[in-house]
N, C-alpha and C positions, 0 to 999 in steps of 0.2 A: 630313446634319446638318439638324436641325429649326430654322427660324428663327422666334422668337416676338417679335411687335411689341407686344403688350399684356401688361399685368401679369397679367391673368386667365389668358391662355394660357400665360404662363411659370410661373405658380403650378401650373396643372394638369399641365404637362409634368414639373416637378421633383417634384411630388408622386407621379406615377405611377412615376418612377425609383425614388424612395425606397420607395414601397410594395411594389416588386418586389424590395426587399432590397439595392438597389444603394447603394454609398457614393458621394455626389456631391460633386465638386470645383467650385469657381468661380473663374474668373480674371477680374476686373474689369478692363476696358480702356477707353481713349478712341478706339481704333482707331488708324489709321496704323501698323498693326503692323510689327514688325521681330523680329530674331533673339531680342532680349530677351524680348519677349512670348512667342515660341514656346518658348523654354525653359521658360516658366511652363506652357505647355500641356503640354509633355512631362513635367514634374514632377507636374502633376495627373494626367495618364494613368498614370504609374507608381504613384501612391498611391490612386487611386479607380477605381471601376467605370464611372463615367460623369462626363463633363466638361462643364460649361456655361461659356461665355465671354460677357461682356457687352461691347457697344460703345455708349458713351454719353458724348458730349462734355458734360460737366456745367457748365452756366453759373454754378452757384453758386460754384465754386471760381476763377472768373476775376474779376479786378478790373476796374474801369471803363476802365483804360488798358491792359489786357492783350490778349492775342492770341486772343480767342474767335472773332471773325469770320474770321481767317485760319488757325486751327488747321487742319492737314492733314486732309482727308476723303477717304479711299480705300476706301469701303465695299465695293465690288465685288471689289477686289483682296484686301481683308481676308477676305472670305468665301471666296475661293479657298485662301488660305493656311490658314484654320481647316479647311477640308474636307480639305486635304492632310495636316493633322496629326490627322485623324480625331477632331475634336471633335464631340460629340454634340449639343449645343444651343447655339444663340446667341440672347441676349436683346438686341434692338436697339430700345429704345423711343425715342420723341420727347420732347422737353422737356415738352410738354403732358401726355403720358401719365404721366411721372414726377412733375410738379409741378402739382397741382391749383391752378387760378387762385385767388389769394387766399391760398394756404398761407402760414402765419406760424410753422410749427414748425421748429426747427433742433436739430441735435445739436452741442453745444460740449464739448470736452474741456478742462476749465479747467486752468491750469497748465502745459499742454503746447503748446496751440495758437498761443501767441504766441512760440514759440522758433523759432530757426534761420529757415527760410523764413517762418514765421508773423510775424516781425518786419517784414519788408519787403513782405509780401503779406497785410495784414490781411483776415481773413475766409476766407483761402484754406482753412485746415485746418477751419474750420466747414462750408464747403462740401464738403470731402472726407468728413468724418465723417458728415454728413447723407446724402449720396448713397450711401455704403457701408452705413450702417445700414438704408436703404430696400432696398438690393439684397440684403442679408442676410435681411431679412423677406420679400421677394418670392421669392427663389430657394431659401432655407433650405438652404444647403450644409452638409455634414459639415466640409469643409475649404475655406478660401479662400486663394489663392496671390497673393503680392505680390513685387516685386522689391526687392532690397537697395538699389538706386539711390535709392529714395525712403524712405531709413531713417527720417526723422521721420515720415512718414505711417504707416509700419509700426508705429513706437512708439505713435502716437496710436491707431491702430485697435486694436491689442492691449489698450491700456488701456480703450477703449471697450467691447470685448468682454468684459473681465473686470468692470468696472463695471456693465454692464448685464446680466450673467449670461446671455450669448448662448452657446448650445451649439454654438460653432464653433471649430475649430482653426485657428490662423493659421500659415501657412507662409511663410517669407521666404526667397527663393532668390537665389543669388548674382548679382552684376552681369556682365552680358555686355558685352564690349568689342570695338571694332574692332581690327584688328592693331596699330595705332599706339597703342592704349591708351584712346582716347576711349570713354567709356561710351556705349552705344547709347541714343538718344532719339528720339522722334518730331519733336522740335524740330530735330534735326541738320540736316534738309533745309533750313532757313532760312540755313545758313551758306555764305557765299561761300567759294570755294576758299581764299583767304588767311585768312579766319575759321576755317575748318576746320582749317588747319595750326596756327593760334594756340591753338585751343581744347584742344589736347593739353597745354597747360601745366597745366591743372586736374589731370590724373592725374600729372604729373611733380612737381607740389607735394606731392601725397599720397605718391608714391613716395619723396621726400626725407625726409618725416616717418617713414615706415616704416623707412627705412635707418638713420636717426639713433636711432630707438627701438630697433631690433635691436642697436645698437651701445652701448646702455645709458643713453641720454638719456631722463630721466624729467621734466624740467621742461616743462610745456605752453607756457609762455611762450616758451621757447628754440626749442621745436619749431614753433610758430606763426611766430615771426620768421624761421626759415629757410625755411618754406613760402613767405611773403610776398616773401622775396628771390627765389625762383624765380618767382613770379608777376610780379614786377616786370620780368622779362625780356621780357614781352609787354605793351608800353604800351598796345595797344588793347584789352586785356582789363580790364574794370573790375569790381573785387572787390566784391561785396556782403558776404560774410562768409567767415571762415575760423576755425572753432572746433574745440575738443576737448571733447567732452561725454560725460556719463554716457549710456549708450545707454538706459536705462530712464526717466531723468528729463529728459533734454536739457539739464541744468544743467551750465555748465562745470565741467570735472574740474580741481580744484586740484592734486590729486596722482595720478599714473598708477599707482596700486596695484591696480586692477582692469580689467576690460574698458572700453575707451574708443572712442567714435566720432569719427572725424576727418572733418569735413564742410566741403565748400567750395561756394559759389555765386558765379556771376560772370556778367556780360554780355559776350558775344563778338559784336562788331558790334551787332546789335539784338536778339540772342537770349540769353535768360537760360538758363544751363546749371547743374546740379548734379552732385556726385560726392562719394564718400566711401570710406573704409576703416575697418575695425575693427582695433583694436590689442589684442592679448592678452598681458598680462605673463608 
């Protein structure tokens, strides 16, 4: 696996791959890799001739009170995992390499970036869109792979790609879960044993909605009420939001006549977690 630390090196490497006729896939990550990330690498390997991964903890998407300083950093272990998955290229720039001092240009996807996590994390999705746009311009992949766990992020990136006419296919891969149903996340390492047990309530609330939906319930208000009743069983879990929205607009779905995204965010102990499911009528 070739490790590129600079933009120029990454550009030269990706262009060489494409000039040789290879279909190039990109898996952007912030490191602290787990099986959810590895599932994206495997999806990329199955669809592409060459796979590039990026590891970059993006300071733009963290608020002033968030966990940038303590975000898990396991670079050497991450490299071993990527090599085991036969990833071809790793782009691992520093913040100074990615953001020229004094840079004032950002990418904002209006009308979407203030929905779901964007409400409680102002500026978060601006940071996400900006760094992903930069990665797309640097790596120039044919396909980029993201996880369904970050559903709002995927919606925003798809809209950015469409609006900016970027020649990139966006592939969104299923959530990978622990045996007890907890969605895999780099932040799960923050959870105490008791918090880890309590955190499964997020998935249980989604399962409750899915079961009621499959039984014919189509009233979003009733479904949200049922989910919040489940979440209330864990008093240490502080709910940020539980919403049922249109997957393409992230607006609340007044009627469940088409596909719907059921999304939840909550703080468990000191750790903010998200999860979701898709409903198909």
